[in-house]
N, CA, C and O atoms as a GROMACS GRO file, in nm:
protein
  468
    1MET      N    1   9.882   8.974   9.722
    1MET     CA    2  10.004   9.048   9.748
    1MET      C    3  10.075   8.995   9.874
    1MET      O    4  10.197   8.978   9.876
    2ASP      N    5   9.997   8.970   9.977
    2ASP     CA    6  10.059   8.923  10.101
    2ASP      C    7  10.129   8.790  10.084
    2ASP      O    8  10.234   8.766  10.145
    3ALA      N    9  10.074   8.702  10.001
    3ALA     CA   10  10.135   8.571   9.979
    3ALA      C   11  10.270   8.583   9.909
    3ALA      O   12  10.355   8.495   9.922
    4ARG      N   13  10.290   8.692   9.836
    4ARG     CA   14  10.416   8.712   9.764
    4ARG      C   15  10.514   8.802   9.839
    4ARG      O   16  10.620   8.836   9.786
    5LYS      N   17  10.480   8.840   9.957
    5LYS     CA   18  10.566   8.928  10.036
    5LYS      C   19  10.700   8.858  10.064
    5LYS      O   20  10.701   8.746  10.117
    6PRO      N   21  10.811   8.921  10.029
    6PRO     CA   22  10.942   8.857  10.051
    6PRO      C   23  10.968   8.829  10.200
    6PRO      O   24  10.942   8.913  10.287
    7GLN      N   25  11.018   8.713  10.227
    7GLN     CA   26  11.057   8.675  10.363
    7GLN      C   27  11.209   8.685  10.372
    7GLN      O   28  11.281   8.621  10.296
    8TRP      N   29  11.257   8.764  10.464
    8TRP     CA   30  11.401   8.792  10.476
    8TRP      C   31  11.484   8.664  10.486
    8TRP      O   32  11.592   8.656  10.428
    9GLU      N   33  11.434   8.565  10.557
    9GLU     CA   34  11.512   8.443  10.578
    9GLU      C   35  11.527   8.360  10.450
    9GLU      O   36  11.607   8.267  10.446
   10ALA      N   37  11.450   8.392  10.346
   10ALA     CA   38  11.459   8.319  10.219
   10ALA      C   39  11.576   8.367  10.132
   10ALA      O   40  11.603   8.307  10.028
   11PHE      N   41  11.645   8.472  10.173
   11PHE     CA   42  11.753   8.529  10.094
   11PHE      C   43  11.887   8.504  10.160
   11PHE      O   44  11.898   8.496  10.282
   12ARG      N   45  11.990   8.492  10.077
   12ARG     CA   46  12.125   8.462  10.128
   12ARG      C   47  12.195   8.585  10.184
   12ARG      O   48  12.282   8.573  10.269
   13ASP      N   49  12.156   8.704  10.135
   13ASP     CA   50  12.224   8.824  10.185
   13ASP      C   51  12.125   8.940  10.194
   13ASP      O   52  12.018   8.940  10.132
   14GLY      N   53  12.164   9.038  10.273
   14GLY     CA   54  12.080   9.154  10.298
   14GLY      C   55  12.047   9.236  10.174
   14GLY      O   56  11.931   9.272  10.155
   15PRO      N   57  12.146   9.268  10.088
   15PRO     CA   58  12.115   9.349   9.971
   15PRO      C   59  12.013   9.282   9.877
   15PRO      O   60  11.926   9.350   9.822
   16THR      N   61  12.023   9.152   9.860
   16THR     CA   62  11.927   9.081   9.774
   16THR      C   63  11.787   9.085   9.836
   16THR      O   64  11.688   9.106   9.767
   17ALA      N   65  11.782   9.065   9.966
   17ALA     CA   66  11.654   9.070  10.038
   17ALA      C   67  11.595   9.211  10.030
   17ALA      O   68  11.475   9.227  10.008
   18ALA      N   69  11.679   9.312  10.049
   18ALA     CA   70  11.632   9.451  10.044
   18ALA      C   71  11.579   9.487   9.905
   18ALA      O   72  11.479   9.558   9.894
   19ALA      N   73  11.646   9.439   9.800
   19ALA     CA   74  11.600   9.467   9.664
   19ALA      C   75  11.464   9.400   9.638
   19ALA      O   76  11.376   9.461   9.577
   20ALA      N   77  11.448   9.278   9.684
   20ALA     CA   78  11.320   9.207   9.667
   20ALA      C   79  11.210   9.279   9.745
   20ALA      O   80  11.098   9.295   9.696
   21TRP      N   81  11.242   9.321   9.866
   21TRP     CA   82  11.145   9.393   9.948
   21TRP      C   83  11.105   9.524   9.881
   21TRP      O   84  10.986   9.557   9.876
   22SER      N   85  11.200   9.600   9.830
   22SER     CA   86  11.171   9.728   9.765
   22SER      C   87  11.081   9.710   9.643
   22SER      O   88  10.989   9.788   9.621
   23ALA      N   89  11.108   9.606   9.564
   23ALA     CA   90  11.024   9.580   9.445
   23ALA      C   91  10.882   9.545   9.488
   23ALA      O   92  10.785   9.595   9.430
   24TRP      N   93  10.870   9.459   9.589
   24TRP     CA   94  10.737   9.420   9.637
   24TRP      C   95  10.664   9.542   9.695
   24TRP      O   96  10.545   9.560   9.670
   25ASP      N   97  10.734   9.623   9.772
   25ASP     CA   98  10.674   9.739   9.836
   25ASP      C   99  10.623   9.840   9.732
   25ASP      O  100  10.516   9.899   9.750
   26ALA      N  101  10.698   9.861   9.625
   26ALA     CA  102  10.655   9.953   9.519
   26ALA      C  103  10.527   9.901   9.452
   26ALA      O  104  10.436   9.978   9.424
   27GLU      N  105  10.522   9.770   9.426
   27GLU     CA  106  10.402   9.712   9.366
   27GLU      C  107  10.283   9.721   9.462
   27GLU      O  108  10.170   9.747   9.419
   28TYR      N  109  10.308   9.700   9.591
   28TYR     CA  110  10.203   9.708   9.691
   28TYR      C  111  10.147   9.851   9.700
   28TYR      O  112  10.026   9.869   9.709
   29GLU      N  113  10.233   9.951   9.698
   29GLU     CA  114  10.188  10.091   9.703
   29GLU      C  115  10.102  10.125   9.581
   29GLU      O  116  10.002  10.194   9.594
   30GLU      N  117  10.142  10.076   9.464
   30GLU     CA  118  10.062  10.101   9.344
   30GLU      C  119   9.925  10.035   9.356
   30GLU      O  120   9.824  10.093   9.319
   31PHE      N  121   9.923   9.914   9.409
   31PHE     CA  122   9.797   9.842   9.431
   31PHE      C  123   9.706   9.921   9.526
   31PHE      O  124   9.587   9.934   9.500
   32GLN      N  125   9.762   9.973   9.634
   32GLN     CA  126   9.683  10.051   9.730
   32GLN      C  127   9.631  10.180   9.666
   32GLN      O  128   9.517  10.219   9.690
   33ASP      N  129   9.713  10.246   9.585
   33ASP     CA  130   9.670  10.369   9.518
   33ASP      C  131   9.554  10.342   9.423
   33ASP      O  132   9.464  10.426   9.410
   34ARG      N  133   9.553  10.229   9.358
   34ARG     CA  134   9.446  10.196   9.264
   34ARG      C  135   9.312  10.176   9.335
   34ARG      O  136   9.206  10.194   9.274
   35LYS      N  137   9.316  10.140   9.461
   35LYS     CA  138   9.191  10.120   9.536
   35LYS      C  139   9.110  10.249   9.548
   35LYS      O  140   8.988  10.245   9.558
   36THR      N  141   9.177  10.361   9.546
   36THR     CA  142   9.107  10.489   9.564
   36THR      C  143   9.118  10.579   9.440
   36THR      O  144   9.091  10.698   9.448
   37ALA      N  145   9.159  10.522   9.327
   37ALA     CA  146   9.167  10.600   9.203
   37ALA      C  147   9.029  10.653   9.168
   37ALA      O  148   8.929  10.581   9.181
   38GLY      N  149   9.022  10.776   9.126
   38GLY     CA  150   8.895  10.838   9.091
   38GLY      C  151   8.822  10.897   9.210
   38GLY      O  152   8.704  10.932   9.200
   39SER      N  153   8.892  10.908   9.321
   39SER     CA  154   8.831  10.968   9.440
   39SER      C  155   8.925  11.074   9.496
   39SER      O  156   9.042  11.082   9.460
   40VAL      N  157   8.869  11.154   9.585
   40VAL     CA  158   8.947  11.258   9.651
   40VAL      C  159   8.917  11.253   9.801
   40VAL      O  160   8.804  11.224   9.842
   41VAL      N  161   9.019  11.280   9.881
   41VAL     CA  162   9.000  11.284  10.026
   41VAL      C  163   8.934  11.417  10.061
   41VAL      O  164   8.987  11.524  10.029
   42LEU      N  165   8.819  11.410  10.128
   42LEU     CA  166   8.750  11.532  10.171
   42LEU      C  167   8.777  11.564  10.317
   42LEU      O  168   8.771  11.680  10.359
   43GLN      N  169   8.807  11.459  10.395
   43GLN     CA  170   8.830  11.483  10.537
   43GLN      C  171   8.927  11.378  10.590
   43GLN      O  172   8.908  11.258  10.569
   44GLU      N  173   9.028  11.423  10.659
   44GLU     CA  174   9.122  11.334  10.730
   44GLU      C  175   9.072  11.319  10.871
   44GLU      O  176   9.028  11.416  10.933
   45HIS      N  177   9.078  11.198  10.924
   45HIS     CA  178   9.031  11.172  11.059
   45HIS      C  179   9.144  11.131  11.153
   45HIS      O  180   9.120  11.099  11.269
   46GLY      N  181   9.266  11.132  11.103
   46GLY     CA  182   9.380  11.091  11.183
   46GLY      C  183   9.394  10.940  11.186
   46GLY      O  184   9.300  10.868  11.150
   47CYS      N  185   9.508  10.893  11.226
   47CYS     CA  186   9.537  10.749  11.242
   47CYS      C  187   9.517  10.671  11.112
   47CYS      O  188   9.494  10.551  11.118
   48GLY      N  189   9.524  10.736  10.997
   48GLY     CA  190   9.511  10.667  10.870
   48GLY      C  191   9.370  10.657  10.816
   48GLY      O  192   9.349  10.594  10.713
   49TYR      N  193   9.272  10.716  10.883
   49TYR     CA  194   9.132  10.712  10.838
   49TYR      C  195   9.100  10.839  10.759
   49TYR      O  196   9.152  10.947  10.788
   50ALA      N  197   9.012  10.824  10.657
   50ALA     CA  198   8.974  10.939  10.576
   50ALA      C  199   8.835  10.918  10.516
   50ALA      O  200   8.789  10.805  10.501
   51THR      N  201   8.769  11.029  10.483
   51THR     CA  202   8.644  11.027  10.410
   51THR      C  203   8.675  11.061  10.266
   51THR      O  204   8.742  11.161  10.238
   52LEU      N  205   8.625  10.978  10.174
   52LEU     CA  206   8.651  10.994  10.031
   52LEU      C  207   8.523  11.029   9.956
   52LEU      O  208   8.414  10.985   9.992
   53LEU      N  209   8.538  11.106   9.851
   53LEU     CA  210   8.430  11.135   9.756
   53LEU      C  211   8.469  11.072   9.624
   53LEU      O  212   8.574  11.104   9.568
   54ALA      N  213   8.385  10.981   9.573
   54ALA     CA  214   8.408  10.922   9.441
   54ALA      C  215   8.376  11.027   9.335
   54ALA      O  216   8.268  11.086   9.335
   55LEU      N  217   8.471  11.050   9.245
   55LEU     CA  218   8.454  11.152   9.142
   55LEU      C  219   8.425  11.094   9.004
   55LEU      O  220   8.377  11.165   8.916
   56SER      N  221   8.453  10.966   8.985
   56SER     CA  222   8.433  10.907   8.853
   56SER      C  223   8.372  10.768   8.868
   56SER      O  224   8.368  10.712   8.977
   57GLY      N  225   8.326  10.716   8.756
   57GLY     CA  226   8.268  10.583   8.754
   57GLY      C  227   8.124  10.582   8.798
   57GLY      O  228   8.064  10.688   8.821
   58PRO      N  229   8.066  10.462   8.810
   58PRO     CA  230   7.924  10.452   8.843
   58PRO      C  231   7.888  10.499   8.983
   58PRO      O  232   7.771  10.522   9.012
   59LEU      N  233   7.986  10.514   9.070
   59LEU     CA  234   7.961  10.557   9.207
   59LEU      C  235   7.999  10.704   9.230
   59LEU      O  236   8.008  10.749   9.344
   60ALA      N  237   8.021  10.778   9.122
   60ALA     CA  238   8.056  10.920   9.133
   60ALA      C  239   7.951  10.994   9.215
   60ALA      O  240   7.831  10.973   9.198
   61GLY      N  241   7.999  11.079   9.304
   61GLY     CA  242   7.910  11.158   9.389
   61GLY      C  243   7.875  11.091   9.520
   61GLY      O  244   7.798  11.146   9.599
   62THR      N  245   7.931  10.971   9.545
   62THR     CA  246   7.902  10.901   9.670
   62THR      C  247   8.021  10.907   9.765
   62THR      O  248   8.135  10.932   9.725
   63MET      N  249   7.992  10.885   9.892
   63MET     CA  250   8.089  10.902   9.999
   63MET      C  251   8.135  10.766  10.054
   63MET      O  252   8.055  10.673  10.067
   64TRP      N  253   8.264  10.758  10.085
   64TRP     CA  254   8.324  10.632  10.129
   64TRP      C  255   8.418  10.657  10.246
   64TRP      O  256   8.476  10.764  10.259
   65TRP      N  257   8.432  10.557  10.332
   65TRP     CA  258   8.523  10.559  10.446
   65TRP      C  259   8.645  10.477  10.411
   65TRP      O  260   8.634  10.357  10.382
   66ASP      N  261   8.761  10.540  10.413
   66ASP     CA  262   8.886  10.467  10.392
   66ASP      C  263   8.936  10.423  10.528
   66ASP      O  264   8.997  10.500  10.602
   67GLY      N  265   8.908  10.298  10.560
   67GLY     CA  266   8.948  10.241  10.688
   67GLY      C  267   9.058  10.139  10.674
   67GLY      O  268   9.067  10.045  10.753
   68ARG      N  269   9.143  10.158  10.573
   68ARG     CA  270   9.250  10.059  10.552
   68ARG      C  271   9.347  10.053  10.669
   68ARG      O  272   9.421   9.956  10.682
   69ALA      N  273   9.349  10.156  10.753
   69ALA     CA  274   9.435  10.150  10.871
   69ALA      C  275   9.393  10.036  10.962
   69ALA      O  276   9.478   9.972  11.026
   70SER      N  277   9.264  10.008  10.969
   70SER     CA  278   9.208   9.897  11.047
   70SER      C  279   9.057   9.906  11.032
   70SER      O  280   9.004  10.011  11.067
   71PRO      N  281   8.986   9.814  10.989
   71PRO     CA  282   9.018   9.673  10.962
   71PRO      C  283   9.052   9.646  10.816
   71PRO      O  284   9.012   9.542  10.763
   72ASP      N  285   9.122   9.735  10.750
   72ASP     CA  286   9.167   9.718  10.613
   72ASP      C  287   9.052   9.715  10.513
   72ASP      O  288   9.052   9.635  10.420
   73LEU      N  289   8.954   9.802  10.533
   73LEU     CA  290   8.838   9.808  10.445
   73LEU      C  291   8.810   9.949  10.397
   73LEU      O  292   8.838  10.047  10.466
   74ILE      N  293   8.753   9.958  10.279
   74ILE     CA  294   8.694  10.081  10.231
   74ILE      C  295   8.545  10.050  10.220
   74ILE      O  296   8.505   9.962  10.144
   75VAL      N  297   8.464  10.123  10.298
   75VAL     CA  298   8.320  10.093  10.305
   75VAL      C  299   8.240  10.218  10.271
   75VAL      O  300   8.286  10.330  10.292
   76PRO      N  301   8.119  10.198  10.219
   76PRO     CA  302   8.035  10.314  10.190
   76PRO      C  303   7.988  10.381  10.318
   76PRO      O  304   7.955  10.313  10.416
   77LEU      N  305   7.983  10.512  10.318
   77LEU     CA  306   7.915  10.584  10.424
   77LEU      C  307   7.768  10.582  10.385
   77LEU      O  308   7.734  10.614  10.270
   78SER      N  309   7.680  10.545  10.477
   78SER     CA  310   7.540  10.524  10.441
   78SER      C  311   7.447  10.570  10.552
   78SER      O  312   7.481  10.565  10.670
   79LEU      N  313   7.329  10.614  10.511
   79LEU     CA  314   7.225  10.651  10.607
   79LEU      C  315   7.158  10.528  10.667
   79LEU      O  316   7.098  10.536  10.774
   80ASP      N  317   7.165  10.414  10.598
   80ASP     CA  318   7.095  10.294  10.644
   80ASP      C  319   7.168  10.167  10.599
   80ASP      O  320   7.132  10.107  10.497
   81HIS      N  321   7.268  10.128  10.674
   81HIS     CA  322   7.345  10.008  10.640
   81HIS      C  323   7.260   9.881  10.648
   81HIS      O  324   7.280   9.788  10.570
   82GLU      N  325   7.167   9.877  10.740
   82GLU     CA  326   7.087   9.756  10.758
   82GLU      C  327   6.996   9.728  10.639
   82GLU      O  328   6.959   9.612  10.616
   83ALA      N  329   6.958   9.829  10.563
   83ALA     CA  330   6.868   9.810  10.449
   83ALA      C  331   6.943   9.805  10.317
   83ALA      O  332   6.885   9.829  10.212
   84GLY      N  333   7.068   9.774  10.321
   84GLY     CA  334   7.144   9.760  10.197
   84GLY      C  335   7.263   9.852  10.184
   84GLY      O  336   7.351   9.830  10.101
   85GLY      N  337   7.266   9.954  10.265
   85GLY     CA  338   7.384  10.040  10.269
   85GLY      C  339   7.413  10.121  10.145
   85GLY      O  340   7.529  10.136  10.109
   86ARG      N  341   7.309  10.174  10.077
   86ARG     CA  342   7.333  10.261   9.963
   86ARG      C  343   7.430  10.370  10.006
   86ARG      O  344   7.408  10.434  10.109
   87PRO      N  345   7.537  10.392   9.929
   87PRO     CA  346   7.631  10.497   9.968
   87PRO      C  347   7.563  10.634   9.974
   87PRO      O  348   7.483  10.669   9.888
   88ALA      N  349   7.597  10.709  10.077
   88ALA     CA  350   7.544  10.844  10.092
   88ALA      C  351   7.598  10.933   9.980
   88ALA      O  352   7.709  10.914   9.932
   89THR      N  353   7.517  11.028   9.941
   89THR     CA  354   7.562  11.127   9.842
   89THR      C  355   7.641  11.236   9.915
   89THR      O  356   7.640  11.245  10.038
   90PHE      N  357   7.707  11.317   9.837
   90PHE     CA  358   7.781  11.430   9.894
   90PHE      C  359   7.687  11.520   9.974
   90PHE      O  360   7.721  11.562  10.084
   91ALA      N  361   7.569  11.549   9.919
   91ALA     CA  362   7.473  11.636   9.988
   91ALA      C  363   7.428  11.574  10.121
   91ALA      O  364   7.414  11.645  10.220
   92GLU      N  365   7.406  11.444  10.123
   92GLU     CA  366   7.366  11.377  10.248
   92GLU      C  367   7.481  11.381  10.349
   92GLU      O  368   7.458  11.402  10.468
   93TRP      N  369   7.602  11.361  10.301
   93TRP     CA  370   7.718  11.361  10.390
   93TRP      C  371   7.736  11.497  10.457
   93TRP      O  372   7.775  11.504  10.573
   94LEU      N  373   7.707  11.605  10.385
   94LEU     CA  374   7.722  11.739  10.441
   94LEU      C  375   7.634  11.760  10.564
   94LEU      O  376   7.663  11.846  10.647
   95GLN      N  377   7.528  11.683  10.577
   95GLN     CA  378   7.435  11.697  10.688
   95GLN      C  379   7.466  11.604  10.805
   95GLN      O  380   7.395  11.606  10.905
   96HIS      N  381   7.570  11.524  10.793
   96HIS     CA  382   7.603  11.425  10.896
   96HIS      C  383   7.752  11.423  10.924
   96HIS      O  384   7.831  11.480  10.849
   97ASP      N  385   7.788  11.358  11.030
   97ASP     CA  386   7.928  11.333  11.063
   97ASP      C  387   7.966  11.198  11.000
   97ASP      O  388   7.889  11.103  11.009
   98SER      N  389   8.082  11.190  10.938
   98SER     CA  390   8.123  11.064  10.875
   98SER      C  391   8.115  10.947  10.972
   98SER      O  392   8.075  10.837  10.933
   99TRP      N  393   8.152  10.969  11.096
   99TRP     CA  394   8.152  10.862  11.196
   99TRP      C  395   8.012  10.804  11.213
   99TRP      O  396   7.997  10.684  11.238
  100ASP      N  397   7.910  10.888  11.200
  100ASP     CA  398   7.772  10.844  11.219
  100ASP      C  399   7.718  10.767  11.099
  100ASP      O  400   7.612  10.705  11.108
  101LEU      N  401   7.788  10.770  10.986
  101LEU     CA  402   7.743  10.702  10.866
  101LEU      C  403   7.814  10.569  10.842
  101LEU      O  404   7.798  10.506  10.738
  102LEU      N  405   7.893  10.528  10.940
  102LEU     CA  406   7.964  10.399  10.931
  102LEU      C  407   7.876  10.286  10.982
  102LEU      O  408   7.791  10.307  11.068
  103PRO      N  409   7.897  10.164  10.930
  103PRO     CA  410   7.829  10.050  10.992
  103PRO      C  411   7.887  10.032  11.132
  103PRO      O  412   8.001  10.071  11.157
  104ASP      N  413   7.811   9.974  11.221
  104ASP     CA  414   7.860   9.956  11.359
  104ASP      C  415   7.992   9.881  11.364
  104ASP      O  416   8.078   9.914  11.446
  105TRP      N  417   8.010   9.780  11.279
  105TRP     CA  418   8.133   9.701  11.282
  105TRP      C  419   8.251   9.776  11.222
  105TRP      O  420   8.365   9.733  11.240
  106GLY      N  421   8.228   9.885  11.150
  106GLY     CA  422   8.336   9.956  11.084
  106GLY      C  423   8.389  10.074  11.161
  106GLY      O  424   8.478  10.144  11.112
  107ARG      N  425   8.336  10.098  11.279
  107ARG     CA  426   8.377  10.217  11.353
  107ARG      C  427   8.502  10.191  11.437
  107ARG      O  428   8.500  10.108  11.527
  108PRO      N  429   8.608  10.263  11.408
  108PRO     CA  430   8.726  10.253  11.495
  108PRO      C  431   8.698  10.327  11.624
  108PRO      O  432   8.604  10.407  11.632
  109ASN      N  433   8.777  10.301  11.723
  109ASN     CA  434   8.763  10.375  11.849
  109ASN      C  435   8.801  10.520  11.826
  109ASN      O  436   8.907  10.550  11.771
  110ARG      N  437   8.715  10.609  11.869
  110ARG     CA  438   8.745  10.752  11.858
  110ARG      C  439   8.818  10.795  11.984
  110ARG      O  440   8.769  10.775  12.096
  111SER      N  441   8.934  10.852  11.965
  111SER     CA  442   9.012  10.895  12.080
  111SER      C  443   9.007  11.048  12.096
  111SER      O  444   9.082  11.105  12.176
  112PHE      N  445   8.920  11.113  12.019
  112PHE     CA  446   8.911  11.258  12.028
  112PHE      C  447   8.765  11.297  12.013
  112PHE      O  448   8.688  11.223  11.952
  113PRO      N  449   8.725  11.412  12.067
  113PRO     CA  450   8.586  11.455  12.059
  113PRO      C  451   8.543  11.484  11.915
  113PRO      O  452   8.627  11.516  11.830
  114ALA      N  453   8.414  11.472  11.888
  114ALA     CA  454   8.361  11.503  11.756
  114ALA      C  455   8.399  11.645  11.717
  114ALA      O  456   8.398  11.736  11.801
  115GLY      N  457   8.433  11.664  11.592
  115GLY     CA  458   8.470  11.796  11.544
  115GLY      C  459   8.618  11.824  11.551
  115GLY      O  460   8.664  11.923  11.493
  116ASP      N  461   8.694  11.739  11.620
  116ASP     CA  462   8.839  11.762  11.632
  116ASP      C  463   8.917  11.689  11.524
  116ASP      O  464   9.040  11.692  11.526
  117SER      N  465   8.848  11.624  11.430
  117SER     CA  466   8.920  11.548  11.328
  117SER      C  467   8.967  11.636  11.216
  117SER      O  468   9.030  11.588  11.122
   0.00000   0.00000   0.00000
């Protein structure tokens, strides 16, 4: 998608560039929505971060971190990332804080105390 992103300088006029941008942006939004199809947001963490519960497919009942705000990843929340990172179940997630189930490299900086998300 990024490789096809319209570059304003490639167009002769603003309206043509704006139309190309709008078409690309609509396709990009649909692509982003498909990444989380079959899941529901259980917790918002602010700054574009969220905890997701997969509701359908082979991973139904597992918990995921939507970190597309930065570093543009959706990763499983897991009790043990070093041993393979099996996604945590909903029941396991209820006993932990989402932030504590992230891999070390996937943790954004927390700018608020635990429980304020």
